[in-house]
Structure formats: C-alpha cells, structure tokens
C-alpha positions in Angstrom: 114.2 110.5 80.4 115.1 107.4 78.3 112.0 105.6 79.5 109.8 108.6 78.9 111.1 108.9 75.3 110.5 105.2 74.7 107.0 105.6 75.9 106.4 108.6 73.6 107.6 106.4 70.7 105.3 103.6 71.8 108.3 101.3 72.5 107.8 98.7 75.2 110.9 98.2 77.4 112.0 94.7 78.2 114.1 93.3 81.0 117.4 94.2 79.2 116.2 97.8 78.8 115.1 98.1 82.5 118.2 96.4 83.8 120.4 98.8 81.9 118.4 101.7 83.3 118.8 100.4 86.9 122.5 99.9 86.4 123.0 103.2 84.7 121.3 105.1 87.5 123.3 103.3 90.1 126.6 104.0 88.3 125.6 107.7 88.1 125.2 107.7 91.9 121.4 107.9 91.5 120.7 104.8 93.7 117.2 106.0 94.7 116.2 106.5 91.0 117.7 103.0 90.3 115.4 101.5 92.9 112.4 103.5 91.6 113.1 102.1 88.1 113.3 98.5 89.5 110.0 99.0 91.2 108.4 100.4 88.1 109.8 97.5 86.1 108.0 94.9 88.3 104.8 96.8 88.7 101.9 97.5 86.3 101.7 98.4 83.5 105.2 96.9 82.7 105.0 93.8 85.0 108.5 92.7 83.8 109.7 89.6 85.6 113.1 90.4 87.1 115.9 88.0 86.5 119.3 87.5 88.3 120.7 90.6 86.5 117.7 92.7 87.7 118.2 91.6 91.3 121.9 92.1 91.1 121.5 95.6 89.9 118.8 96.4 92.5 121.1 94.9 95.3 124.0 97.0 94.0 121.7 100.1 94.2 120.7 99.2 97.7 124.3 98.9 98.8 125.1 102.3 97.4 122.2 103.7 99.3 123.1 102.0 102.6 119.9 100.0 102.4 121.1 96.6 103.5 117.7 95.5 104.6 116.3 96.1 101.2 119.2 94.1 99.6 118.3 91.2 101.8 114.6 91.5 100.9 115.6 91.1 97.3 117.5 88.0 98.3 114.4 86.6 100.0 112.3 87.3 96.9 114.9 85.6 94.8 114.7 82.5 97.0 110.9 82.5 96.8 111.0 82.7 93.1 113.7 80.1 92.7 116.3 82.5 91.2 119.7 81.4 92.3 122.3 83.8 93.6 125.7 84.3 91.9 129.0 86.0 92.8 127.6 89.4 91.8 124.6 89.2 94.0 126.6 87.9 96.9 129.2 90.7 96.5 126.3 93.2 96.4 125.0 91.8 99.7 128.4 92.0 101.2 128.8 95.6 100.0 125.4 96.5 101.5 126.4 95.0 104.9 129.8 96.8 104.9 128.2 100.1 104.0 125.7 100.0 106.9 
C-alpha cells in the first residue's frame, strides 16, 4: 500500500524506502511479500541497486520463509557484485540453514 501511494503521488522510492519495506514485511511475518518487494526493487522500472542492507533484509525474509537456497543465491549475487558480507548477513544465512 505504501508503494502504491508513493506511486500515485509520483514519488520515486529509493534504496532506503525499499529496504524499509522489505524489512517491514518480514517483521510483519509477510516474508513472501518482502521477497516480492526486493524483486520489484531490482527490476524495471525501479532498477534500484541493492546494497548490503537490501541483501541482509532479503536474506532475513528468506530465512523466515525456510528458503535457505534463496538466501545462498543472494550471497552468490553479493559475491559477484563485490558486496561484502557482514555479521547481519551471516546471521541471516545461519538462521536460514537452521530453519530448513
């Protein structure tokens, strides 16, 4: 709803907006919506370049949805794009593995 309202008001979301949406969805136990928002963020027309916070949020959503393979695919993408992991991403990966 937030993104639809921003679109109606002709506001362009940025990485901070989208990261907040991904995290908010995950925290509200809407992990599938969180992953949808992450995908929308990185696809046309937005094409927002994800950062470490984006990937950490997506990995956290993956762990909540028992999607450990997806969490590791985010890790692979981070490596390919030279984004370093941190304690948050590593914990999300561990959580994803433990939840499987």
